[in-house]
C-alpha positions in Angstrom: 2.5 21.2 -24.1 6.1 21.0 -24.0 8.2 21.0 -20.5 11.2 22.3 -19.6 12.6 21.2 -16.5 15.5 22.9 -14.0 18.0 21.4 -11.5 17.1 17.9 -13.6 19.4 15.5 -11.6 18.5 16.6 -7.8 15.7 15.0 -5.7 12.7 17.1 -7.1 14.0 17.4 -10.9 14.7 13.7 -11.0 10.9 13.0 -10.1 9.4 16.3 -12.3 11.2 13.8 -15.3 9.8 10.6 -14.6 6.3 12.2 -14.0 6.5 14.3 -17.2 7.9 11.1 -19.4 4.7 9.0 -18.0 2.4 11.8 -18.9 0.8 11.5 -21.7 -0.5 15.3 -22.6 3.1 16.8 -21.8 6.5 16.1 -23.7 10.0 16.4 -21.7 11.4 19.3 -24.3 14.2 20.3 -21.7 16.3 18.9 -18.8 18.3 21.5 -17.5 21.4 21.6 -14.6 24.3 23.1 -13.4 27.5 23.0 -15.6 29.7 20.7 -14.0 27.1 18.6 -12.8 28.0 14.6 -13.7 24.4 14.7 -15.5 25.3 16.9 -17.9 25.3 15.3 -21.3 23.3 12.2 -20.0 20.4 10.3 -20.8 17.5 12.3 -18.9 14.9 9.6 -18.5 18.3 7.2 -17.7 18.0 8.9 -14.4 14.6 7.4 -13.5 15.3 4.6 -15.5 13.3 5.5 -18.6 15.7 6.1 -21.4 14.1 9.1 -23.8 16.7 10.7 -26.2 16.7 13.9 -24.6 19.9 14.9 -23.0 20.8 16.8 -20.0 21.9 20.1 -20.3 23.8 23.3 -18.7 22.3 25.6 -21.6 19.6 27.4 -19.7 18.5 30.0 -21.9 18.4 27.4 -25.0 16.7 24.8 -22.6 14.3 27.4 -22.0 13.1 28.6 -25.2 12.0 25.6 -26.8 9.2 25.1 -23.8 5.9 26.3 -23.3 6.3 26.1 -19.5 9.5 25.9 -17.1 8.8 23.8 -14.0 11.9 25.3 -11.1 12.2 23.6 -7.6 15.9 25.6 -7.2 16.9 28.2 -5.0 15.6 31.9 -5.0 18.2 33.4 -6.7 18.7 30.4 -9.5 15.2 30.7 -10.4 15.3 34.6 -10.5 17.9 33.8 -13.0 15.6 31.7 -15.0 12.6 33.8 -14.3 14.6 36.3 -16.6 15.0 33.8 -19.3 11.4 32.8 -19.3 10.1 36.9 -19.7 12.9 36.9 -22.7 11.0 33.6 -24.5 7.7 34.2 -23.0 7.8 31.0 -21.8 5.0 30.0 -18.7 6.6 29.1 -15.3 5.6 27.2 -12.3 7.8 27.6 -9.2 7.9 25.5 -6.4 11.2 27.5 -5.0 10.9 28.6 -1.5 12.5 30.4 0.5 12.0 34.0 -1.3 12.6 37.6 0.4 10.1 40.1 -0.3 11.9 41.6 -3.2 11.9 37.7 -4.8 8.5 37.8 -4.2 7.8 41.7 -5.7 10.0 40.2 -9.2 7.7 37.3 -9.6 4.7 39.5 -9.5 5.6 42.1 -11.5 7.3 39.1 -14.0 3.5 38.0 -14.2 2.0 40.7 -15.9 4.4 39.8 -19.3 3.9 35.9 -18.5 1.6 33.5 -16.6 3.1 32.2 -13.6 1.6 29.7 -10.5 4.0 30.3 -7.7 3.1 28.0 -4.4 4.8 27.2 -1.1 3.6 23.7 -2.1 2.3 21.7 -5.1 0.8 18.8 -3.2 -3.1 18.6 -4.3 -3.5 17.1 -0.9 -1.8 19.7 0.9 -3.3 22.8 -1.3 -7.2 21.1 0.4 -5.4 21.2 3.6 -5.4 25.0 3.1 -9.2 25.2 2.3 -9.7 23.1 5.3 -7.4 25.1 7.4 -9.4 28.7 6.5 -12.6 26.5 7.5 -11.7 25.2 10.9 -9.9 28.6 12.0 -13.1 30.4 11.3 -15.3 28.0 13.7 -12.2 27.6 16.6 -11.4 30.8 16.7 -12.1 31.5 20.1 -10.6 28.8 23.0 -8.4 27.4 20.9 -4.2 28.1 20.9 -3.1 27.0 17.3 0.7 25.9 16.4 2.2 24.5 13.5 4.9 22.0 13.7 6.5 21.3 9.9 9.4 18.4 9.8 11.6 17.7 6.9 14.8 16.1 5.7 18.2 17.8 6.7 19.1 19.3 3.5 16.5 21.7 3.9 18.2 25.2 4.3 14.8 27.3 4.9 12.8 27.5 8.1 10.1 27.2 8.5 9.3 25.6 5.6 7.0 27.7 3.0 4.2 25.6 3.0 4.1 26.1 7.2 4.3 29.9 6.5 1.4 29.8 3.6 -0.5 27.8 6.7 0.1 30.5 9.0 -0.6 32.7 6.9 -4.4 31.3 6.0 -5.1 31.0 9.4 -3.8 34.2 10.4 -6.1 35.7 7.5 -9.1 33.4 8.9 -8.9 34.9 11.7 -8.3 38.6 11.2 -5.1 38.2 12.8 -1.5 39.9 10.9 0.8 37.3 10.7 4.0 39.0 10.8 2.8 40.6 14.2 1.6 37.7 15.7 4.2 34.9 14.6 6.2 32.6 17.5 9.0 30.5 15.8 10.1 28.5 18.4 10.6 29.5 22.3 13.1 29.3 24.7 14.0 29.9 28.7 11.4 31.4 30.8 8.5 32.8 28.0 5.7 33.5 30.5 2.4 32.2 29.7 1.2 31.8 25.9 -0.3 34.7 25.1 -3.6 33.5 23.2 -3.4 35.8 20.0 0.0 34.2 19.0 0.5 31.5 16.7 3.3 29.1 17.3 6.1 27.4 14.7 8.5 24.7 15.4 10.6 23.2 12.7 12.1 19.3 12.6 15.0 19.1 10.1 16.6 15.3 10.0 17.2 12.4 8.1 15.3 12.0 5.1 11.7 13.6 5.9 10.0 14.3 2.9 7.5 17.1 4.6 5.4 16.9 7.4 3.0 19.5 8.4 0.8 19.7 11.6 -1.6 22.3 12.6 -3.1 21.5 16.1 -6.1 23.7 17.5 -5.4 23.1 21.2 -8.4 23.7 23.3 -9.5 23.4 27.1 -10.1 19.5 27.3 -9.9 19.1 23.4 -6.9 18.9 20.6 -7.9 19.3 16.6 -5.2 18.3 14.6 -5.0 19.1 10.8 -2.0 17.1 9.2 -0.3 16.4 5.8 2.3 14.0 5.3 4.1 13.3 2.5 6.0 9.5 1.4 7.9 10.9 -1.5 8.0 13.8 -3.8 5.7 12.2 -6.4 2.7 14.6 -5.2 4.4 17.9 -6.1 5.5 17.0 -9.1 2.0 15.3 -10.3 0.8 18.9 -8.8 3.2 20.5 -10.8 2.5 19.2 -14.0 -1.4 20.1 -13.2 -0.4 23.4 -12.8 1.5 23.8 -16.2 -1.6 22.3 -18.0 -3.7 25.1 -16.4 -1.5 27.7 -17.5 -1.5 26.9 -21.1 -3.5 29.2 -23.3 -2.7 31.9 -20.6 -1.3 35.5 -21.6 -0.2 36.7 -18.3 -1.0 36.8 -14.4 -0.2 35.3 -11.1 -1.6 32.1 -9.7 -0.9 29.6 -7.1 -2.9 26.2 -6.7 -5.8 27.0 -5.3 -6.5 28.7 -8.4 -5.6 25.2 -10.5 -7.4 23.6 -8.1 -10.8 25.9 -8.2 -10.4 26.1 -4.4 -10.8 30.1 -4.5 
């Protein structure tokens, strides 16, 4: 399977390049970055100490056109531009970008009528197992437990709460038959009054180089159940993305997430 990576010189881009070069089932055919970045024209493999003969390019359309699948962990506006090229050339896409508004999500859903897409807030296999555990735990701990979601990321992350935290909230709310838009509480300050047991709380930490920590707390009387995932590097996201790309092979269209990729439905 021929893979194109956009945002090649970024933290996630470099991890994706390394993972792709180490994977015998896929081939790196394009490493794409913004014009003017220092990596343009350099050997993509040298970014991760694995020279490969593939040069980093700013020609997005040509880079996408030669691939079977694009992997994108950039920003919403950039991803939507890249999606248009994927549509034009009938190239599958794995989207790990977070922070989309409803318009962006709708654009992705519409594109999936023509090309296959894996769109997930977190590509880690471990995180997606946690989603499954949260569904089970929430159904069992549906009464007598207050639910709080705490997430921590590096200081460069621009959206909050994280897409993963929001997805955790969606999983919990669905299991409890609640509407997250109505029951979510994003931070607290001042005299807030007694906690409403029907709410789901979110707390956000930003600092240093934290890759990604997520904990869902079920706080009862005399006990507390916590389900956590802590990422020590970005490698789990890269490996999950390649698994998602292989999942899309041979598919004509459709919108999928990592629960589909892992058979957890």
